C-alpha positions as CSV (number, residue, x, y, z in Angstrom):
1,M,2.2,22.1,-48.5
2,A,3.6,18.8,-47.0
3,R,6.8,17.5,-48.5
4,I,6.5,13.7,-48.8
5,G,9.5,11.5,-49.6
6,I,9.2,8.0,-51.0
7,I,11.5,5.1,-50.0
8,G,11.2,2.4,-52.5
9,S,10.2,4.7,-55.4
10,A,11.0,2.3,-58.1
11,G,8.8,-0.4,-56.7
12,R,5.2,-1.2,-57.5
13,M,3.9,1.5,-55.3
14,G,6.3,4.3,-56.4
15,A,4.3,5.7,-59.3
16,A,1.0,5.3,-57.5
17,L,2.4,7.3,-54.5
18,V,3.7,10.1,-56.8
19,D,0.2,10.5,-58.3
20,A,-1.5,10.3,-54.8
21,I,0.8,13.0,-53.4
22,A,-0.1,15.3,-56.3
23,A,-3.8,14.5,-55.9
24,A,-3.7,15.4,-52.2
25,G,-2.1,18.8,-52.9
26,A,1.2,17.8,-51.3
27,V,4.7,17.9,-52.7
28,H,6.8,14.9,-53.8
29,S,10.2,15.8,-52.2
30,G,11.9,12.9,-54.0
31,G,12.4,9.2,-54.0
32,V,15.2,6.7,-53.1
33,D,15.9,3.0,-53.7
34,K,18.6,0.5,-52.8
35,G,21.9,2.3,-52.6
36,D,20.6,5.8,-52.6
37,D,21.0,8.4,-49.8
38,V,18.0,8.1,-47.5
39,L,19.3,10.6,-45.1
40,A,19.4,13.3,-47.7
41,L,15.8,12.6,-48.7
42,A,14.7,12.7,-45.1
43,R,16.3,16.1,-44.5
44,G,14.4,17.5,-47.5
45,S,11.1,16.0,-46.4
46,D,8.4,16.7,-43.8
47,V,7.5,13.0,-43.7
48,L,8.7,9.7,-45.3
49,V,6.7,6.9,-46.7
50,D,8.5,3.5,-46.8
51,F,7.4,0.8,-49.2
52,S,10.8,-0.8,-49.7
53,A,12.0,-4.1,-48.1
54,P,12.3,-5.5,-44.6
55,A,16.1,-5.6,-44.9
56,A,16.2,-1.9,-45.5
57,L,13.9,-0.9,-42.6
58,E,16.6,-0.4,-39.9
59,G,18.6,2.0,-42.1
60,N,15.4,3.9,-43.1
61,L,14.4,4.3,-39.5
62,D,17.9,5.5,-38.6
63,A,17.7,8.1,-41.4
64,A,14.3,9.3,-40.2
65,I,15.6,9.6,-36.6
66,A,18.7,11.5,-37.7
67,A,16.6,14.0,-39.7
68,G,13.9,14.2,-37.0
69,V,11.0,13.4,-39.5
70,P,8.1,11.0,-39.0
71,I,7.8,7.9,-41.1
72,V,4.9,5.7,-42.5
73,V,6.1,2.1,-42.8
74,G,3.9,0.1,-45.3
75,T,6.6,-2.5,-46.0
76,T,5.2,-6.1,-45.6
77,G,6.9,-9.3,-44.6
78,L,8.1,-7.8,-41.3
79,E,9.3,-10.1,-38.5
80,E,9.4,-9.6,-34.8
81,R,12.7,-7.8,-34.9
82,H,11.4,-5.3,-37.3
83,H,8.5,-4.4,-35.0
84,W,11.0,-4.0,-32.2
85,L,12.9,-1.6,-34.4
86,C,9.7,0.4,-35.0
87,D,9.0,0.5,-31.3
88,S,12.6,1.7,-30.6
89,A,12.3,4.4,-33.3
90,G,9.0,5.5,-31.9
91,E,10.8,6.7,-28.8
92,A,12.5,9.4,-31.0
93,I,10.0,10.1,-33.8
94,A,6.4,9.5,-34.9
95,V,6.2,6.1,-36.6
96,L,3.1,4.7,-38.2
97,Q,3.5,1.0,-39.2
98,T,0.8,-1.0,-40.8
99,G,0.4,-4.1,-42.9
100,N,-2.1,-2.3,-45.2
101,T,-2.6,1.5,-45.8
102,S,-6.0,1.1,-47.4
103,L,-8.7,3.1,-45.7
104,G,-11.2,0.3,-46.5
105,I,-9.0,-2.3,-44.9
106,T,-8.6,-0.1,-41.8
107,L,-12.4,0.0,-41.5
108,L,-12.7,-3.7,-42.2
109,A,-10.3,-4.6,-39.4
110,H,-12.4,-2.5,-37.0
111,L,-15.5,-4.5,-38.1
112,V,-13.7,-7.8,-37.7
113,R,-12.6,-6.8,-34.2
114,E,-16.2,-5.9,-33.3
115,A,-17.6,-9.1,-34.8
116,A,-15.1,-11.3,-33.0
117,R,-15.8,-9.6,-29.7
118,R,-19.6,-9.8,-30.0
119,L,-20.0,-13.3,-31.5
120,G,-19.5,-16.4,-29.3
121,E,-16.5,-18.7,-29.3
122,D,-18.6,-21.3,-31.1
123,W,-18.0,-19.1,-34.3
124,D,-14.9,-20.3,-36.2
125,I,-12.8,-17.6,-37.8
126,E,-10.9,-18.1,-41.1
127,V,-9.0,-15.5,-43.1
128,V,-8.6,-16.0,-46.8
129,E,-6.4,-13.8,-49.0
130,T,-5.6,-13.7,-52.7
131,H,-2.7,-11.9,-54.3
132,H,-0.8,-11.7,-57.6
133,R,1.6,-14.4,-58.6
134,M,4.7,-12.2,-57.8
135,K,3.9,-11.8,-54.1
136,V,6.7,-13.4,-52.0
137,D,5.3,-13.5,-48.5
138,S,2.4,-15.5,-47.1
139,P,0.1,-14.9,-45.3
140,S,-0.1,-11.4,-46.5
141,G,0.6,-8.6,-44.0
142,T,-3.1,-7.6,-44.4
143,A,-4.3,-11.1,-43.6
144,L,-2.2,-11.1,-40.4
145,L,-3.5,-7.6,-39.6
146,L,-7.1,-8.9,-39.9
147,G,-6.1,-12.0,-37.8
148,E,-4.7,-9.8,-35.1
149,A,-8.0,-7.8,-35.1
150,A,-10.0,-11.0,-34.7
151,A,-7.6,-12.1,-31.9
152,E,-7.9,-8.8,-30.1
153,G,-11.7,-9.0,-30.3
154,R,-11.5,-12.5,-28.8
155,G,-9.0,-11.4,-26.2
156,I,-6.5,-14.1,-27.2
157,D,-2.9,-14.3,-28.5
158,L,-2.9,-14.8,-32.3
159,A,0.5,-16.7,-32.2
160,A,-1.0,-19.3,-29.9
161,H,-4.2,-19.6,-31.8
162,S,-3.1,-19.5,-35.4
163,A,-3.7,-22.3,-38.0
164,R,-1.7,-22.2,-41.2
165,G,-0.8,-24.5,-44.1
166,R,-3.3,-27.3,-43.4
167,D,-2.2,-30.4,-45.4
168,G,-2.8,-34.1,-45.2
169,I,-4.7,-35.6,-42.2
170,T,-4.7,-32.7,-39.8
171,G,-7.4,-33.9,-37.5
172,V,-10.5,-31.9,-36.5
173,R,-10.3,-28.1,-36.3
174,R,-9.0,-27.0,-33.0
175,A,-11.5,-24.8,-31.1
176,G,-10.6,-21.2,-30.9
177,D,-8.0,-21.2,-33.7
178,I,-7.9,-18.4,-36.4
179,G,-7.2,-20.0,-39.7
180,F,-5.3,-18.6,-42.7
181,A,-5.4,-19.6,-46.4
182,A,-3.4,-17.9,-49.2
183,L,-4.1,-18.0,-52.9
184,R,-1.6,-16.7,-55.5
185,G,-2.2,-16.0,-59.2
186,G,-2.7,-13.5,-62.0
187,T,-2.5,-9.8,-61.2
188,V,-4.8,-9.6,-58.2
189,A,-3.9,-6.5,-56.2
190,G,-5.3,-8.0,-53.0
191,D,-8.6,-9.6,-51.9
192,H,-9.3,-10.4,-48.3
193,T,-12.3,-12.1,-46.6
194,V,-12.7,-13.0,-43.0
195,H,-15.2,-15.8,-42.5
196,F,-17.2,-16.3,-39.3
197,L,-18.7,-19.8,-39.3
198,A,-21.2,-21.2,-36.8
199,D,-23.7,-24.1,-36.9
200,D,-26.2,-23.3,-39.7
201,E,-25.0,-19.8,-40.4
202,R,-22.0,-17.8,-41.8
203,I,-20.9,-14.2,-42.0
204,A,-18.2,-13.0,-44.5
205,L,-16.6,-9.6,-44.3
206,S,-14.6,-8.7,-47.4
207,H,-12.5,-6.1,-49.1
208,L,-11.4,-6.3,-52.7
209,A,-8.6,-4.1,-53.9
210,E,-8.9,-3.3,-57.6
211,N,-5.9,-1.1,-57.9
212,R,-2.8,-0.2,-55.9
213,R,-3.9,3.4,-56.0
214,I,-6.0,2.7,-52.9
215,F,-2.9,1.9,-50.8
216,A,-1.1,5.0,-52.1
217,K,-4.1,7.2,-51.3
218,G,-4.3,5.8,-47.7
219,A,-0.5,6.1,-47.2
220,V,-0.5,9.8,-48.3
221,R,-3.4,10.5,-46.0
222,A,-1.6,8.8,-43.1
223,A,1.6,10.7,-43.9
224,Q,-0.1,14.1,-43.9
225,W,-1.9,13.1,-40.6
226,L,1.4,12.1,-39.0
227,I,3.2,15.4,-39.6
228,G,3.6,17.3,-36.3
229,K,2.7,14.3,-34.1
230,P,4.9,13.7,-31.0
231,A,7.2,10.7,-30.9
232,G,5.4,7.4,-30.6
233,R,3.8,4.5,-32.4
234,Y,0.7,5.2,-34.4
235,T,-1.8,3.1,-36.3
236,M,-4.2,3.5,-39.3
237,P,-7.3,3.4,-37.1
238,Q,-6.1,6.5,-35.4
239,V,-6.0,8.2,-38.9
240,L,-9.7,7.4,-39.2
241,D,-10.4,8.2,-35.6
242,L,-11.7,4.7,-34.9
């Protein structure tokens, strides 16, 4: 049975991951939080799942490399440097990094990519996300993941075609932009809708997360899939063979 270690075990995802590991017939090899020995956990695990904080990512990757174990990174709020760290770690171990471990979101991103590729450029694209009041980053990692999927479908660079935080007199919508809007409140686990809007018709592709269990379930499936893979960068669509 796979031994899965949790980084960020005291966080919102910790308990859900423990339950998901048991439900998958795997073994919870332990958990660590800020100040704990990540390397010891890595050495006693077949794979690590990281839902901690961006500031801890470098040390967590170093521990995984030192122990020679793969790692699933589900931490959100990552910046360009963090992605570079994941690329670098992927030269030594298997690294699966994603803004969302939900299997449903993984399929949604695939559908968004296909819709963006097949619909004409006269269809505007807007990503709307809603999360609980305690979420600190915006847009969510999932919203950005979906925006990237749309950009890939269009064959454009998201950074150069991203519209965020519209306020005041902004002028007309720039053609080709992918817009983002974020709502915060209550205890919403995560709702995401990608709108495709053209003259006289609209398409909306949505995913509603009702419980964090879905993210834990997907992370455990990804962790089990990652065991035994050669060094490299991996993605959630590969887990579903998309």
